[in-house]
C-alpha positions in Angstrom: 0.4 -56.4 -38.0 -1.1 -56.6 -34.5 -3.7 -53.9 -33.8 -5.4 -52.9 -30.6 -8.4 -55.0 -29.6 -10.5 -51.9 -29.0 -11.2 -48.8 -31.0 -11.7 -46.2 -28.3 -12.8 -42.8 -29.6 -15.5 -40.2 -29.2 -17.8 -40.3 -26.2 -16.4 -43.6 -24.8 -12.9 -42.2 -25.0 -13.9 -39.1 -23.2 -15.6 -41.2 -20.5 -12.4 -43.2 -20.0 -10.3 -40.1 -19.9 -12.5 -38.6 -17.2 -12.4 -41.8 -15.1 -8.6 -42.0 -15.4 -8.2 -38.3 -14.5 -10.4 -38.6 -11.5 -8.5 -41.7 -10.4 -5.2 -40.0 -10.7 -6.4 -37.1 -8.6 -8.2 -39.3 -5.9 -5.3 -41.7 -5.4 -2.1 -39.6 -5.8 -0.5 -42.1 -8.2 2.1 -41.0 -10.7 0.7 -42.7 -13.8 -2.6 -44.3 -14.7 -3.0 -46.3 -17.9 -5.7 -48.3 -19.5 -4.1 -51.1 -21.5 -5.8 -53.6 -23.8 -5.0 -57.3 -23.4 -2.7 -57.2 -26.5 -0.5 -54.6 -24.8 -1.6 -51.4 -26.4 -2.1 -48.2 -24.4 -5.7 -47.1 -24.8 -5.5 -44.1 -22.6 -3.1 -42.7 -20.0 -2.6 -39.8 -17.7 0.2 -38.7 -15.5 0.4 -36.4 -12.5 1.8 -33.0 -13.1 4.4 -33.5 -10.5 5.5 -36.9 -11.7 8.9 -37.4 -13.2 9.3 -38.3 -16.9 7.3 -41.6 -17.3 8.9 -44.8 -18.4 8.3 -45.9 -22.0 4.5 -46.4 -21.7 4.3 -48.8 -24.8 6.9 -51.0 -23.1 5.0 -50.9 -19.8 1.8 -51.8 -21.6 3.3 -54.7 -23.4 4.9 -56.1 -20.2 1.7 -55.6 -18.2 -0.4 -57.4 -20.8 2.2 -60.2 -21.0 2.3 -60.5 -17.2 -1.5 -60.6 -17.1 -1.5 -63.4 -19.7 1.1 -65.4 -17.7 -0.9 -64.8 -14.4 -4.1 -66.0 -16.1 -2.4 -69.2 -17.2 -1.1 -69.7 -13.6 -4.7 -69.1 -12.3 -6.0 -71.7 -14.7 -3.4 -74.2 -13.6 -4.5 -73.7 -10.0 -8.1 -74.2 -10.8 -9.1 -70.5 -10.7 -11.0 -68.7 -13.4 -8.7 -65.7 -13.1 -6.7 -63.6 -10.7 -8.2 -60.2 -11.2 -5.5 -58.1 -9.7 -1.7 -57.9 -9.5 0.5 -56.0 -7.2 4.2 -55.5 -7.6 5.9 -53.7 -4.8 9.5 -52.5 -4.7 11.5 -50.4 -2.3 10.4 -47.0 -3.8 7.4 -47.8 -5.9 4.7 -50.1 -6.9 2.4 -51.1 -9.8 -1.2 -52.1 -9.3 -3.0 -53.9 -12.2 -6.6 -54.9 -12.2 -8.8 -56.4 -14.9 -11.4 -54.3 -16.6 -13.7 -57.1 -17.8 -12.0 -59.3 -20.3 -10.8 -56.6 -22.5 -8.5 -54.2 -20.6 -6.2 -53.7 -17.7 -6.2 -50.7 -15.4 -2.6 -50.0 -14.5 -1.5 -47.6 -11.7 2.1 -46.8 -11.0 2.9 -45.0 -7.7 5.6 -44.4 -5.2 5.8 -46.0 -1.7 4.2 -43.0 0.0 0.8 -43.7 -1.5 -1.3 -46.1 0.5 -2.1 -49.3 -1.4 -5.6 -49.4 0.2 -6.5 -46.0 -1.2 -5.3 -47.1 -4.7 -7.3 -50.3 -4.5 -10.5 -48.6 -3.2 -10.5 -45.9 -5.9 -9.5 -48.4 -8.6 -12.4 -50.7 -7.9 -14.8 -47.7 -8.1 -13.3 -46.6 -11.4 -13.4 -50.2 -12.8 -17.2 -50.3 -12.3 -17.6 -47.2 -14.5 -15.0 -48.4 -17.0 -16.8 -51.8 -17.3 -19.9 -49.9 -18.3 -18.0 -48.0 -21.0 -16.5 -51.2 -22.3 -19.8 -53.0 -22.3 -21.4 -50.1 -24.3 -18.5 -50.1 -26.6 -19.0 -53.8 -27.4 -22.6 -53.1 -28.2 -21.9 -50.2 -30.5 -22.7 -50.9 -34.1 -19.7 -51.1 -36.4 -18.8 -48.1 -38.5 -19.9 -48.5 -42.0 -18.5 -46.4 -44.9 -20.5 -45.8 -48.0 -19.2 -46.5 -51.5 -18.1 -42.9 -52.0 -15.9 -42.8 -48.9 -12.8 -44.1 -50.7 -13.0 -41.6 -53.5 -13.8 -38.7 -51.2 -10.9 -39.6 -48.9 -8.5 -39.8 -51.9 -9.7 -36.5 -53.2 -9.2 -34.9 -49.8 -5.7 -36.3 -49.4 -4.8 -35.2 -52.9 -5.9 -31.6 -52.0 -4.0 -31.7 -48.7 -0.8 -33.3 -50.0 -0.8 -32.1 -53.5 
């Protein structure tokens, strides 16, 4: 089974949520997602006024797939990477930018939102998100002691009967 490439929880999760919320407010976008390179939603926010969002797991999978295809294209053209993607339609757009090598910041917005504002605030947020991801990589792995399994089993038995 494929699993997310990052375990985002605790303080790093709160920091990411704050950055995404601030980005949502500053730009006026409908939806803001942080997606890992495997296509899992790590965090997301939506504007209160936004219509019901599309299936975010599908959006995340397609964004990650598109990023992988774009990376292959960049490689073929002698580039290390293309760090951002913009897809514009008649009524809306998607802006995707890399957060290091581990994640993709994805903003979905309508045509009334200036792309320049989106890019400016996204780049500021990415600086902060990169720091969170860097610290996350440096965090020691969680280790469970020998009693964890029996304690967890006992707790589940108490809860579930």
